[in-house]
C-alpha positions as CSV (number, residue, x, y, z in Angstrom):
1,X,7.5,-16.2,24.6
2,X,10.2,-18.1,22.9
3,X,9.8,-21.9,22.7
4,X,6.0,-21.5,22.6
5,X,5.8,-23.3,19.0
6,X,6.9,-26.5,18.2
7,X,8.4,-27.0,15.1
8,X,5.9,-27.0,12.1
9,X,5.9,-29.9,9.8
10,X,2.7,-30.1,8.0
11,X,1.7,-27.4,5.4
12,X,-1.4,-26.2,7.8
13,X,0.9,-25.9,10.9
14,X,3.5,-23.8,8.8
15,X,0.6,-21.4,7.6
16,X,-0.4,-20.9,11.2
17,X,3.1,-20.1,12.2
18,X,3.4,-17.7,9.4
19,X,0.1,-16.0,10.2
20,X,1.3,-15.7,13.8
21,X,4.6,-14.0,12.7
22,X,2.6,-11.8,10.5
23,X,0.3,-10.9,13.1
24,X,3.1,-9.9,15.6
25,X,5.0,-7.9,12.6
26,X,1.7,-6.0,11.8
27,X,1.4,-5.1,15.3
28,X,5.1,-3.8,15.6
29,X,4.2,-1.4,12.5
30,X,1.8,0.2,14.8
31,X,4.6,1.2,17.0
32,X,7.7,1.5,15.1
33,X,8.7,2.6,11.6
34,X,9.3,0.0,8.9
35,X,13.1,0.5,9.0
36,X,13.1,-0.4,12.7
37,X,11.0,-3.5,12.4
38,X,14.0,-6.0,13.4
39,X,13.7,-9.8,12.9
40,X,15.1,-10.1,16.7
41,X,12.1,-8.4,18.2
42,X,9.8,-9.9,15.6
43,X,11.0,-13.5,16.7
44,X,10.6,-12.5,20.4
45,X,7.2,-11.2,20.1
46,X,6.0,-14.3,17.8
47,X,7.5,-17.0,20.2
48,X,10.0,-18.4,17.9
49,X,13.7,-18.0,17.5
50,X,15.3,-16.0,14.9
51,X,16.5,-18.8,12.8
52,X,13.2,-20.1,12.9
53,X,11.6,-17.2,11.2
54,X,13.6,-18.2,8.2
55,X,11.8,-21.4,8.2
56,X,8.7,-19.5,7.3
57,X,10.2,-16.2,5.3
58,X,13.0,-16.3,3.2
59,X,14.2,-12.8,4.6
60,X,13.0,-9.6,6.4
61,X,11.9,-8.3,3.1
62,X,9.5,-11.2,2.5
63,X,7.9,-10.4,5.8
64,X,7.5,-6.7,4.6
65,X,6.2,-7.8,1.3
66,X,3.4,-10.0,3.0
67,X,2.6,-7.0,5.3
68,X,2.2,-5.1,2.2
69,X,-0.2,-7.3,0.6
70,X,-2.3,-7.6,3.7
71,X,-2.3,-3.4,3.8
72,X,-3.4,-3.3,0.2
73,X,-6.0,-5.7,0.7
74,X,-7.6,-3.8,3.8
75,X,-7.4,-0.7,1.8
76,X,-9.6,-2.6,-0.8
77,X,-12.0,-3.4,1.9
78,X,-12.1,0.1,3.3
79,X,-12.6,1.5,-0.1
80,X,-15.5,-0.8,-0.9
81,X,-17.2,0.3,2.3
82,X,-16.6,4.2,1.9
83,X,-17.5,4.1,-1.8
84,X,-21.0,3.2,-1.0
85,X,-21.5,6.8,0.3
86,X,-20.1,8.4,-3.0
87,X,-22.4,9.4,-5.7
88,X,-21.5,7.8,-9.0
89,X,-19.7,10.4,-11.2
90,X,-18.8,12.5,-8.3
91,X,-14.9,12.8,-9.2
92,X,-13.9,15.1,-6.1
93,X,-15.7,12.9,-3.7
94,X,-14.1,9.8,-5.2
95,X,-10.6,11.5,-5.0
96,X,-11.2,12.4,-1.4
97,X,-12.2,9.0,-0.4
98,X,-9.1,7.3,-2.1
99,X,-6.8,9.7,-0.7
100,X,-8.2,9.5,3.0
101,X,-7.9,5.7,2.7
102,X,-4.2,5.9,2.1
103,X,-3.5,8.7,4.6
104,X,-5.3,6.5,7.4
105,X,-2.8,3.8,6.7
106,X,0.7,5.2,7.2
107,X,2.5,1.6,7.2
108,X,0.9,1.0,3.8
109,X,2.2,4.4,2.5
110,X,5.5,3.6,3.9
111,X,5.7,0.1,2.3
112,X,4.4,1.3,-0.9
113,X,7.3,3.7,-1.0
114,X,10.1,1.2,-0.5
115,X,8.5,-1.6,-2.4
116,X,10.6,-1.5,-5.5
117,X,13.8,0.2,-4.5
118,X,14.1,-1.9,-0.9
119,X,11.8,-4.8,-0.6
120,X,12.1,-6.5,-4.0
121,X,15.9,-6.4,-3.7
122,X,16.1,-9.2,-1.5
123,X,13.7,-11.6,-2.6
124,X,13.6,-14.6,-5.0
125,X,12.0,-14.5,-8.3
126,X,9.3,-17.0,-7.2
127,X,8.6,-14.8,-3.9
128,X,8.2,-11.7,-6.0
129,X,6.0,-13.5,-8.9
130,X,3.6,-14.9,-6.1
131,X,3.2,-11.6,-4.6
132,X,2.7,-9.8,-7.9
133,X,-0.1,-12.2,-9.0
134,X,-2.0,-11.2,-5.6
135,X,-1.3,-7.6,-6.2
136,X,-2.7,-8.0,-9.8
137,X,-5.9,-9.3,-8.2
138,X,-6.1,-6.5,-5.6
139,X,-5.5,-3.8,-8.1
140,X,-8.1,-5.2,-10.4
141,X,-10.5,-5.1,-7.4
142,X,-9.5,-1.5,-6.9
143,X,-10.1,-0.7,-10.5
144,X,-13.4,-2.1,-10.5
145,X,-14.5,-0.2,-7.7
146,X,-13.4,3.0,-9.3
147,X,-15.2,2.1,-12.5
148,X,-18.3,1.5,-10.3
149,X,-18.1,4.9,-9.0
150,X,-16.9,6.7,-12.1
151,X,-18.5,4.6,-15.0
152,X,-17.8,7.1,-17.6
153,X,-13.9,6.0,-17.3
154,X,-13.1,2.7,-19.0
155,X,-12.2,-0.2,-16.7
156,X,-8.9,-0.5,-18.4
157,X,-8.2,3.3,-17.7
158,X,-9.3,2.7,-14.0
159,X,-6.8,0.0,-13.9
160,X,-4.2,2.4,-15.1
161,X,-5.2,5.0,-12.6
162,X,-5.1,2.5,-9.7
163,X,-1.6,1.7,-10.6
164,X,-0.7,5.4,-11.1
165,X,-2.2,5.9,-7.6
166,X,0.1,3.6,-6.1
167,X,3.2,5.0,-8.0
168,X,2.2,8.5,-6.9
169,X,1.7,7.4,-3.2
170,X,5.4,6.0,-3.4
171,X,6.8,9.3,-4.5
172,X,4.8,11.4,-2.2
173,X,5.0,9.8,1.0
174,X,8.6,10.1,1.7
175,X,8.6,13.8,0.6
176,X,5.6,14.6,3.0
177,X,7.5,12.7,5.9
178,X,11.1,13.8,5.9
179,X,13.3,12.9,8.5
180,X,14.0,15.1,11.4
181,X,16.9,17.3,10.3
182,X,15.3,17.6,6.7
183,X,11.8,18.6,8.4
184,X,13.8,21.4,10.4
185,X,15.4,22.6,6.9
186,X,12.3,22.8,5.3
187,X,10.6,24.6,8.0
188,X,12.8,27.7,7.2
189,X,10.8,30.6,5.4
190,X,12.9,30.5,2.5
191,X,11.9,27.1,1.6
192,X,8.1,27.7,2.2
193,X,6.0,25.8,-0.2
194,X,8.5,22.9,-1.0
195,X,7.0,20.4,1.7
196,X,4.4,18.4,0.1
197,X,1.1,17.6,2.0
198,X,0.2,14.0,1.6
199,X,-3.7,13.9,1.7
200,X,-4.1,17.3,0.0
201,X,-1.5,16.5,-2.7
202,X,-2.8,13.2,-3.3
203,X,-6.5,14.3,-3.6
204,X,-5.4,17.0,-6.3
205,X,-3.4,14.4,-8.2
206,X,-6.5,11.9,-8.2
207,X,-8.9,14.7,-9.1
208,X,-6.9,15.8,-12.2
209,X,-6.3,12.0,-13.3
210,X,-9.9,11.2,-13.0
211,X,-11.3,14.3,-14.6
212,X,-8.7,14.2,-17.5
213,X,-9.7,10.5,-18.2
214,X,-13.3,11.2,-18.1
215,X,-12.6,14.1,-20.8
216,X,-10.6,11.7,-22.9
217,X,-13.4,9.2,-22.7
218,X,-15.9,12.1,-23.7
219,X,-13.7,13.2,-26.5
220,X,-13.4,9.7,-27.8
221,X,-17.2,9.2,-27.9
222,X,-17.6,12.5,-29.7
223,X,-15.3,11.6,-32.4
224,X,-16.9,8.3,-33.0
225,X,-20.3,10.0,-33.1
């Protein structure tokens, strides 16, 4: 495929190239882990040379950053659809929907788990700032969806819960998906119970968080009354 694209000169042409590279990268994530996503293979699949990849992305990490944003956007779309089946105020159902949406997207969870420690370490300030602005918009949308299903929780607290969910996913995913050697060790009877179960444990975290925020809101209203 190499040589398929001519050099992009206009902004719209560059955007087409960027989207083609991201499309190839996203397809790769369905086949390999984030750690195994190489620029050499990405260049080959997207029809550009490796040096030309750097014309559209400043580093491999920026490719991963943009993939993460796309995954978060898709998550929001999925939640908007799934929440339609949830009765307002049903905390366990909301928790299950959110945790299932994350569990159905391993690339999203893996990218979330390395966002701060890996992805952002090799990016310019401008790339991080631009991405954060987009993530603020997506988190705000997630928060609005939570508030719509759990109206007793203030929108600001829903925004906090949305951010806290990402932090929980970042910590829980690696523990629930250890390497081969660690998995074998954790399977020993002496270590029973040390391995987290991603969807189960995320659901419980969300149930406790949402129920706690509802209780705080109720207590606050009672004190005012």
